N, C-alpha and C positions, 0 to 999 in steps of 0.2 A: 504530293498528296496521297498517291497510291501507296508509297512506302509507309506513310503514317497509318493508313488503314490496315496494311498488312501487319504492322507492329502491334496495333491495338487488338487485332484478331488473334495474334499469337499470344499476347498477354492474357486475353480472355480465355483462350483454350487452356493455357497453363493453370490459370486460377481455377477453372472448372475441374481439371484433373486433380489439383491439390485438394479441393473440397471433396471430390469423389474418393480420393485416397484416405482422407481423414474419416469419412463416413464408413468406409470399409473397415478401417482399424477399430472404430467405435463398435461397429456391429460384431466384429470378431471378439473384442473384449467382452461385450455384453453376452455373447454366446458362451464364452469361457466361464464367466461368473454364473450364468444360468445353469451350466452343466455342473459346476461345483455345488450349487444349491440342490441339485437333483441327486447328487451322489454323496460326497463326504460331509456336506452341511445340511442334509435334509433333516426333518424333525426327528426321525428315528435315530440317525447318526449322532445328533446332539444329545439325545437322551442316553445313548450308549456311552458317550464320552463322560457325561455327568455321573452315570452309575459307576463307571470304572474309577473315576476320581473319588467318589464316595466310598467305594470298597477299599481303595488304597488308604484313605484317611482313617477308616474304621478297623483296619487289619492290625494284627499283632506281628511284631518283628523280633527275630531272635538271632543271636550270634551262634553260629555253628563252627565247631573246631574239627578240622579233619587231620588225620594222620597220613602223610604222604608215604605210601608203601613203595617197595622196590618195583621196578618195571615188570618183573615176572609175576607179580601179584596184582590185585585190583589197584587202580590208580589212587583211590582215596578211601579212607574209612572214617565215618563220622563218629566222634567220641561224645559220650554222654557226660556233660559237666557236673551232673548230680552224683556221678560215681566218685566216691571218696579217693580211690586210687588214682584216677585221672586228674582229679582236682589237686592232689598232693604233688603232682609233677609240674603243675603250671605255676609260674610266679604270680602271686596275688596282685601286685601292683601293675604288672603288665596286662593281666586279664582285665583289671579295672580300666586301664587305658584303652584296651580294645573295645570294651563295652561303651565307653564314652565316645570313641571315634565312630562306632556303629550308630549310636544314638544321633550324633551330629549329622551323619550321612543320611539317615532316614528323614530327619527334619528338613534338611536341604532339598531332598528329593520331593517331599510332599509340598514344600513351599514352591518349588519350581513347577510342579504339575499344576498347582493352583493358579499360578501366574499365567502359565500357558493356556489354561482353560479360559481365564478371563480375557486374554488377548484374542482367543478364537471367537468368543462371543462378541467382543467389541468390533472385531473385523467383520463379523457376520452382519452386524447392524450397519456399518459403513458401506458395505457392498450392497445391502438392500436399498439404502438411500440412493446409491449410484444408479441402480436399475430403475428406480422410480424417476429420477431426473432424466435418465436416458430415454425412457418412454415418453417423457414430456418435452423432449428436445431442448433441455436446459443445461447443456454441457459445453465445456470448452476444452481446448487441447491440454491445458495444465491439469485439469481435473482427470482427464483420461490417463495422463502419464502417472498421476498420483495413484489412481486406482489400479493401474497395471502393477505398480510396485506393491500395493496393498494385497493384490491377488497373490503375488509371489510370496509375500510374507505369510499370508494365511496358510498356503500349502506347507510352508516351512514350519509354522506353529503346529499344524496337524501331524506332520512327520515327527517332529521333536516330541510331541506328547506321546505318541505311540511308542517311540524308541525308548523314552525315559521310563516307561512303565516297568521295564525289566532290566535296563542297562545297569543301574546301580545296585541291583540285587545279585550279588555274586561275590567273588573274592575281594577281600579287604586288603589294602596296601598298608600293612602294619609296619611301624618304624622298628620294632624289635620282635624277635622270636618270643613266643609265649613261655618257652622253657629256657632258663638261663644256662649258658654254657660254662660249666665248671672246669672243663678240660680234663676231667678224670675219666669220663665214659663217653662213647659216641652219643651225640645228642639227637634225639628223635626230632624230625622236622614236622612241625605243625603249621597248618594254614587256617585262616579264618574267613568266613563268608557270612553274608546276610541271608536269612531265610524269612519268608513271609507266610503267615497263616491267615486265611480269610476270617472275617468276624463271625462270632457266634450270635445267632439271632433266634428269638422266640418264634415258634410256629403259632401264629395268632389264630389260625383256624382250629387247631387242636386244643390249645391251652384254654382252660375254662375253670370256673369255680362253682361250687354249690353253696349251700348255707354254711357248712362247716369245713369244707375241703377244697383245696386248690390242686388241679391237675395241670402240670406244666410240661410243655414239650419244646424242644429247641433243635436247631440244626446249624451246620456250618454253611455259610453262604456259598453258592455255586457248586457245592459238593452233592453228588447224587447219592452217595452211600455214607454210612457212618464209619468214621475212622476209629479203629480199636486203640485202646491204651490211653485215651484222652481223659483228663480229669477236669471237672468243672466246679466252679464255686457259685452257689446260688444264695442270694440274699433276699429275705422277705422283710418288708418294713410295714408295720401297721400305721396307717394314717390316722387312726383313732386309738392310740395306745391307752390301755387301762392298767390298773394296779395288778390285776391277775395275769395280764398278758404283756410281756415286754415289747419294746418298740422294734427291736431287731431280732431276727433269727438267721444265722449263717450256717450253711452246711456244704459239704462237697459230695460229689458222686461221680462215677465213671460211666454212667449211662446217659442217654439223651432225653430222659424224662424223670420226673420226680413227683411225689405227692406230699402235700402238707395238710395235716389234719388239725382239729381243735381250733379252727378259726371262729371268729365272732360273726354271726349272721348280720346282714344289712350293714356291712362295713367295707371301707376301701382299703386295699392292700397294694403295695408297690413291690414288684418282683424284678430282680435283675439277675443276669447270668453272664459268666465270663469263664475263660480258662483259668485254672489255678496258676498263680505266679510261680515262675521257676527262675533258677539262677541266671540263665542265659537270656532272659527277657530283656530286650533292648528298648522297645517303644510300644506303648499301648495306652491310648487315651480314652477310647470309646467303650462303653458297656451298654448293651441293649437292656431296656427297661420297659415294663408294661404296668399299667394300673388296672386292677380288676375289682369289682364289687361283689361281695358274697350276697346270695339271695336271702330274702327275708323268710323266716320260718312261717309256714302257713298256720293260720289260727283255726 
């Protein structure tokens, strides 16, 4: 009988230790998730992730061709594809292939970033539910194991998102050299890479209209100063076209502001701005647009 009592006491002690160990593990997991919500998944961090993704989706992507120079000189020299001399050296079909490859790479990158962001948000919701159930004492060991794996995946999603922001923007692995080797002369070695330019956006605080005139201002997102040598295309569309005034007006300029005159009072106009398309443009889908109404003429 004494042996039975000792055995029961031992089993009870082991059970108590196991429950205590499980509670400690749950508490540790809960603390890890809470720390994640206070750091990488707080409201500000989620907003930053969303803004980074939006900027990537709205940016313009370009193919840059570099001339690999001898070691005694600079490592690379970026060539201007609009230069007729440079363009005459490059095989047209191989250049088209490089542009297609670059376009595919950008689309894959943006798709991947979008999927990673969705997984981060989905994981965030699942971890929030876990915290609620943990506070209510409605957890079991299987759920704890599942959430431990979800926590690990969430960290991985966040790391991948940050790494992918720039990983695919760089040298392209082209199947062929852009200049065909005729065997007659030493062939210049060219390499290609992807470059990104942040989206052009209207300054909605400065842009305004009067009865007859529109004053438009814009900037490049995240840039503190104006970049010289940029050319922009501005489109004005009358939402109330008349016989005297056409529906569209398109112009280009190299400044970051423009003025349109001879507008119709008390009328709506749609304005858009973008960079002028160039030969090495790979991908650009988004154009900033605003709608403004001219004021009525005082009587």
